[in-house]
C-alpha positions in Angstrom: -10.8 4.2 8.8 -9.4 0.9 8.8 -8.9 -0.9 12.4 -5.9 -2.2 13.3 -6.5 -6.1 12.5 -8.4 -5.0 9.0 -6.6 -5.7 6.2 -6.2 -2.8 3.4 -5.5 -3.3 -0.4 -5.2 -0.5 -2.7 -4.0 -1.0 -6.6 -1.5 1.5 -8.4 1.7 1.4 -10.7 4.9 0.1 -8.4 8.2 2.3 -9.3 10.0 -0.9 -9.0 8.8 -3.1 -11.1 6.6 -0.9 -13.5 3.3 -3.0 -13.0 0.0 -2.1 -12.2 -0.4 -4.3 -8.9 -2.1 -4.6 -5.8 -0.3 -3.3 -2.9 -1.3 -4.5 1.0 -0.2 -2.6 4.0 2.4 -3.4 6.3 1.2 -2.7 9.7 4.0 -4.2 11.4 6.4 -1.5 10.1 5.9 2.3 11.7 4.0 4.3 9.7 1.6 3.7 6.2 4.0 1.0 4.4 2.7 -0.7 1.7 4.2 -3.9 -0.1 3.9 -4.4 -3.8 2.5 -8.1 -4.2 4.5 -8.7 -7.2 8.1 -7.7 -6.5 7.6 -7.5 -2.4 9.2 -3.8 -2.6 8.0 -2.0 0.5 6.7 1.6 -0.3 6.4 4.3 2.6 3.9 7.2 2.5 5.5 10.2 4.0 3.8 12.9 6.2 3.0 15.1 3.2 0.9 12.7 1.7 3.7 11.6 -1.1 3.7 8.0 -1.6 6.6 6.6 -4.0 4.1 4.4 -5.9 0.9 5.6 -7.8 -2.1 5.5 -6.3 -5.2 4.6 -9.1 -7.9 3.7 -6.8 -9.1 4.2 -3.6 -8.1 1.6 -0.8 -10.3 -1.7 0.0 -10.7 -2.6 3.7 -11.6 -6.2 4.4 -12.8 -6.3 7.9 -12.1 -9.5 9.9 
């Protein structure tokens, strides 16, 4: 589990740009929102666990 000031990065396939890219968690937005680092599209993880991009690996958490 990541602390609030940690950086969370996950790899997946973006539905908008169709690329295998890193996503960074946007902590300023409510809920679990991830931003594609290629096209900058924001994707939200819903309560049921569904995410609008395809997770391919476990998240990386970079501690400050």
